[in-house]
C-alpha positions in Angstrom: 20.5 9.2 -19.2 17.0 9.9 -20.3 14.7 11.1 -17.5 12.1 8.4 -16.8 8.4 9.2 -16.5 6.8 7.5 -13.6 3.1 7.1 -12.7 3.0 6.7 -8.9 0.0 5.6 -6.8 -0.5 4.9 -3.1 -3.8 4.0 -1.5 -2.4 2.4 1.7 -3.8 5.1 4.0 -7.0 7.1 4.2 -5.4 9.7 2.0 -5.0 8.4 -1.6 -2.1 10.0 -3.6 -1.3 10.0 -7.3 1.6 11.7 -9.0 3.4 11.8 -12.4 7.1 12.5 -12.2 9.9 12.9 -14.8 13.2 12.8 -13.1 12.9 15.2 -10.1 10.1 17.2 -11.8 6.5 16.7 -10.7 4.2 16.9 -13.7 1.0 16.1 -11.8 0.1 15.4 -8.2 -3.2 15.0 -6.4 -4.6 13.6 -3.2 -8.0 12.7 -1.9 -9.5 11.6 1.4 -11.3 8.4 0.8 -11.3 6.4 4.0 -12.8 3.1 2.7 -14.0 4.3 -0.8 -10.7 4.3 -2.7 -12.4 2.3 -5.5 -14.9 5.1 -6.0 -12.5 8.0 -6.0 -9.2 6.8 -7.5 -10.2 6.5 -11.2 -11.0 10.2 -12.1 -7.6 11.5 -10.9 -5.9 8.4 -12.4 -7.4 9.3 -15.8 -6.0 12.9 -15.4 -2.6 11.4 -14.7 -2.7 9.2 -17.8 -3.9 12.1 -20.0 -0.8 14.0 -18.9 1.5 11.1 -19.8 -0.2 10.7 -23.1 1.5 8.3 -25.5 4.9 8.4 -23.7 6.2 5.3 -22.2 6.2 5.2 -18.4 6.9 3.0 -15.4 4.2 2.5 -12.8 5.2 2.6 -9.2 2.7 1.5 -6.5 2.9 1.6 -2.7 2.4 -1.9 -1.2 1.9 -1.0 2.5 1.7 -1.9 5.2 -1.6 -0.1 5.7 -5.1 -0.5 4.3 -5.2 -4.0 2.8 -8.2 -3.1 0.7 -6.7 0.1 -0.5 -3.4 -1.6 -1.5 -5.4 -4.3 -3.3 -7.4 -1.7 -5.2 -4.2 0.2 -6.3 -2.5 -3.0 -7.4 -5.5 -4.1 -9.5 -5.7 -0.6 -11.0 -2.1 -0.4 -12.1 -2.0 -4.0 -13.3 -4.9 -3.1 -15.7 -3.0 -0.1 -16.9 0.2 -2.0 -17.4 -1.6 -4.7 -19.3 -3.2 -2.3 -21.7 -0.2 0.0 -22.2 2.7 -2.5 -21.8 4.3 -0.6 -19.0 6.4 -2.2 -16.3 5.1 -2.1 -12.7 7.2 -2.0 -9.6 6.1 -2.1 -6.0 7.7 -0.3 -3.0 6.8 -0.3 0.6 4.6 2.7 1.3 6.6 3.4 4.5 9.7 4.0 2.3 8.2 6.9 0.4 8.8 9.6 3.0 11.2 12.4 2.0 13.6 11.9 4.9 17.2 10.5 4.6 17.1 8.0 7.4 14.2 7.1 9.8 12.5 4.4 11.8 8.8 3.7 11.6 6.4 2.7 14.4 3.0 1.5 13.4 -0.1 0.0 15.1 -0.5 -3.6 13.9 -3.8 -4.0 15.8 -4.7 -6.8 18.2 -2.4 -5.3 20.8 0.8 -5.5 18.7 2.9 -3.0 16.8 5.5 -3.0 14.0 8.8 -1.3 13.6 10.9 -0.7 10.4 13.9 1.2 9.3 14.3 3.2 6.0 17.4 4.8 4.5 17.5 6.8 1.2 14.2 5.2 0.0 15.4 1.7 0.8 13.9 -0.6 3.4 16.8 -1.5 5.6 14.9 -3.4 8.3 11.5 -4.7 7.0 8.3 -4.3 9.1 8.6 -6.6 12.1 5.8 -7.4 14.6 6.6 -6.3 18.1 4.9 -6.3 21.5 4.5 -2.9 23.1 7.5 -3.6 25.4 9.7 -4.6 22.5 8.6 -1.6 20.4 9.4 0.8 23.2 12.8 -0.9 23.6 13.5 -0.2 19.9 12.4 3.4 20.2 14.7 3.9 23.3 17.7 3.2 21.1 17.2 6.7 19.6 17.2 8.0 16.0 14.4 9.7 14.0 11.1 7.9 14.7 7.9 8.6 12.8 4.5 6.9 12.2 2.4 6.6 9.1 -0.7 6.0 11.1 -3.4 8.7 11.2 -2.5 9.4 14.8 0.5 8.3 16.8 0.3 4.8 18.4 -0.8 4.9 22.0 2.6 3.7 23.3 4.4 6.7 21.9 2.1 9.7 21.4 4.9 12.2 20.6 5.8 10.7 17.2 5.4 12.9 14.1 2.7 11.6 11.8 3.6 11.4 8.0 1.6 10.1 5.0 2.9 8.2 1.9 4.2 10.6 -0.8 3.4 9.7 -4.4 5.9 12.2 -5.8 8.7 10.7 -3.6 7.7 7.2 -4.8 8.0 8.4 -8.4 11.3 10.1 -7.8 12.8 7.0 -6.2 11.9 4.8 -9.2 12.8 7.6 -11.6 16.5 7.3 -10.4 16.7 3.6 -11.1 18.5 2.2 -14.1 16.7 0.3 -16.8 18.3 -2.9 -15.4 16.8 -2.2 -11.9 13.4 -1.5 -13.4 13.5 -4.7 -15.4 14.7 -6.8 -12.5 12.1 -5.4 -10.0 9.1 -5.2 -12.3 6.5 -7.9 -11.8 2.9 -8.8 -12.4 2.7 -10.7 -9.1 2.5 -7.7 -6.7 1.3 -8.5 -3.2 0.4 -6.2 -0.3 2.6 -6.1 2.7 0.5 -7.3 5.6 1.7 -8.1 9.0 -0.9 -10.6 10.3 -3.3 -13.0 8.7 -6.7 -11.5 8.0 -9.1 -11.7 11.0 -12.6 -12.7 10.1 -15.5 -12.4 12.5 -18.3 -14.8 11.9 -21.7 -13.3 12.9 -23.8 -15.5 15.2 -27.5 -15.4 16.0 -28.3 -16.5 19.5 -30.7 -19.4 19.6 -30.8 -20.0 15.8 -28.8 -22.7 14.0 -28.3 -22.2 10.3 -27.9 -25.5 8.4 -25.0 -25.8 6.0 -26.2 -26.8 2.6 -24.1 -29.3 0.7 -24.3 -31.0 -2.6 -25.8 -34.0 -0.9 -28.4 -31.9 0.8 -29.4 -30.3 -2.4 -29.7 -33.7 -4.1 -31.9 -35.0 -1.3 -34.2 -31.9 -1.4 -34.4 -32.2 -5.2 -35.5 -35.9 -4.9 -38.1 -35.0 -2.3 -39.6 -32.3 -4.4 -39.8 -34.6 -7.5 
């Protein structure tokens, strides 16, 4: 079987990672601390990765979270643009499944007083991310096994967990082992981030000041008055 070239990208955490793999070989790998500025930092190393691939055909693999919703959206938009211009297939994998461990459980902070748990085995998501209360998450941890977190620091309810970060080279190696049929069946142009809760939007308020809502009818009335 011909070894597949994979362009792998993950921006689900504060540390962006990009790699180019061929089979088990890593041709290119870089990382950068970006916090909230993935869009400003991802394109120079992405151009380097593409230059290494050159005119070869490749598969694009992107981490879909859970994690930074903005970062995942940026990475999806970036790889979809590359796929469109080069005709390469794109596949998405959960970022939490890219850790180079055979079998493990993940605990993550889902914000707003909740947590998530998941189980991964050989790069496959066996139990998808599931929202839990602190009590339920602790009950899951008490069952034993290898528990890790992909948060920057361990969640407050279990501070002794090892902290890991998504690995682009592992993402590339996982997809590099797939058959052509698997790549074709899993490739899509409708990638979506994994998010655990609906977006929470805070609407700013100014005390003592009411801001009128302008509608088409209001605009028409104002126009008639001015004329």
